[in-house]
C-alpha positions in Angstrom: 39.1 127.4 123.7 42.3 125.6 124.4 43.2 124.7 127.9 46.7 125.3 129.3 47.0 121.6 129.9 46.3 120.9 126.2 48.9 123.4 125.1 51.6 121.8 127.3 50.6 118.4 125.9 51.2 119.6 122.3 54.4 121.4 123.3 55.7 118.3 125.1 55.0 116.0 122.2 56.3 118.6 119.7 59.6 118.7 121.5 59.7 114.9 121.9 59.1 114.4 118.1 61.1 117.4 116.9 64.2 117.0 119.0 65.4 113.8 117.4 64.8 115.2 113.9 66.7 118.3 114.9 69.6 116.2 116.2 69.5 114.0 113.1 69.8 117.1 110.9 72.7 118.6 112.9 74.6 115.3 112.9 73.8 114.7 109.2 75.2 118.2 108.3 78.4 117.5 110.3 79.0 114.2 108.6 78.5 115.8 105.1 80.9 118.6 106.0 83.5 116.1 107.1 83.0 113.9 104.0 83.3 117.0 101.8 86.6 117.9 103.6 88.0 114.4 102.9 87.0 114.7 99.3 88.6 118.1 99.0 91.7 116.7 100.7 91.9 113.9 98.2 91.8 116.4 95.4 94.9 118.0 97.0 96.8 114.7 96.9 95.6 114.1 93.3 97.1 117.4 92.2 100.4 116.6 93.8 100.5 113.1 92.3 99.9 114.6 88.9 102.8 116.9 89.5 104.9 113.9 90.4 103.9 112.1 87.3 104.9 115.1 85.2 108.4 114.7 86.5 108.7 111.1 85.3 109.6 111.9 81.7 112.4 114.1 82.9 113.8 111.2 85.0 113.5 108.9 82.0 115.3 111.3 79.7 118.1 111.9 82.2 118.6 108.2 82.8 118.2 107.1 79.2 121.4 108.8 78.2 123.5 106.9 80.8 122.0 103.5 80.9 121.0 101.1 78.1 120.7 98.4 80.7 117.6 100.0 82.2 115.3 100.1 79.2 112.8 97.7 80.8 112.8 99.7 84.0 112.1 102.9 82.1 109.3 101.2 80.2 107.9 100.0 83.5 108.0 103.5 84.9 106.1 104.8 82.0 103.5 102.0 82.2 103.0 102.6 86.0 102.6 106.4 85.3 99.8 105.6 82.9 98.2 103.1 85.4 98.4 105.6 88.1 96.6 108.2 86.1 93.8 105.7 85.4 93.5 104.5 89.1 90.2 105.2 90.7 89.9 105.4 94.5 92.4 105.7 97.3 93.3 102.0 97.5 94.0 101.6 93.8 96.0 104.8 93.7 98.0 103.8 96.8 98.9 100.4 95.3 100.1 101.9 92.0 102.0 104.8 93.7 103.8 102.3 95.9 105.0 100.4 92.8 105.9 103.7 91.1 108.0 104.8 94.1 109.9 101.6 94.1 110.8 101.9 90.4 111.7 105.6 90.8 113.9 104.7 93.8 115.8 102.2 91.8 116.4 104.6 88.9 117.5 107.3 91.3 119.9 104.7 92.8 121.6 104.6 89.3 123.3 107.8 90.2 125.6 105.8 92.5 126.6 103.6 89.5 127.0 106.5 87.1 128.9 109.4 88.6 128.3 111.4 85.3 124.5 111.0 85.9 125.0 112.1 89.5 126.5 115.3 88.3 124.0 115.8 85.4 122.2 119.1 85.8 118.9 117.7 84.6 119.1 114.8 87.0 120.0 117.0 89.9 117.1 119.4 89.0 114.8 116.4 88.8 115.9 115.2 92.3 115.3 118.7 93.7 111.8 118.9 92.1 111.0 115.3 93.3 112.0 116.1 96.9 109.8 119.3 96.8 106.9 117.4 95.2 107.1 114.5 97.7 107.1 117.0 100.6 103.9 118.5 99.1 102.4 115.1 98.7 103.3 114.3 102.3 101.5 117.5 103.6 98.5 116.7 101.4 98.5 113.1 102.7 98.5 114.2 106.3 95.6 116.6 105.7 93.7 113.9 103.8 94.3 111.3 106.5 93.3 113.8 109.2 90.1 114.6 107.4 89.4 110.8 106.9 90.1 110.2 110.6 87.6 112.9 111.6 85.0 111.6 109.2 85.5 108.0 110.2 85.3 108.9 113.9 82.1 110.9 113.3 80.3 108.0 111.6 81.6 105.4 114.1 80.7 107.2 117.3 77.3 108.0 118.7 75.1 109.8 117.5 76.8 109.9 114.0 76.7 106.1 114.0 72.9 106.1 113.9 72.8 108.6 111.0 75.6 106.7 109.2 73.6 103.4 109.5 70.4 105.0 108.2 72.3 106.5 105.2 74.6 103.4 104.7 77.8 105.4 105.0 81.0 103.5 105.1 84.4 104.5 106.6 86.9 105.9 104.1 90.4 104.5 103.5 93.6 106.2 104.5 96.3 107.0 102.0 99.7 105.6 102.8 102.6 105.9 100.4 106.3 105.3 100.5 108.2 107.9 98.6 111.0 107.5 96.2 113.3 109.7 98.2 112.2 108.4 101.6 114.5 105.4 102.1 118.2 104.7 101.7 118.9 104.2 98.0 119.4 100.6 96.9 122.7 99.4 95.6 122.5 98.9 91.8 124.7 96.4 90.0 124.7 95.8 86.3 126.6 92.5 86.4 124.9 89.2 85.6 126.4 87.6 88.6 123.9 86.5 91.4 
């Protein structure tokens, strides 16, 4: 027969041994949920970046008709579009998208040098679509960065820190991007004078 003291002893040690495992499991599940949310949020950014990339041929076509001077820039835009599609990871995508935004901003600035381009229906439609797409990217970026912030906080604070160390989980990178329509447009000059 078991004595009541023996039952308490087993119960006490069962709790002492089981509670840490229970807390580890709960914390692990929360970390995985937050990691999956960040991955889902990245896929939202990826969809919007692809939409942005689909607009690039329209920009190239609209500008081609008005500027033979920008052939190298148009080729650079196409090259960056291809590089962006092949970029893996947040940091690589961010770097290429920043370059892409700069080139797109310069081409959009051509409208100031070419009033006919500024009035071109295709170019105006492109600008509207670009603004809409960049607004969507911005919303997806905020959601992604919020998800990454929550994940990083979870694995850097107690008790998630212990679980993250055991599982060798690393903080994720945020996604920061400057959009083509975000800043004042640069002045474009086609003269060879410095």
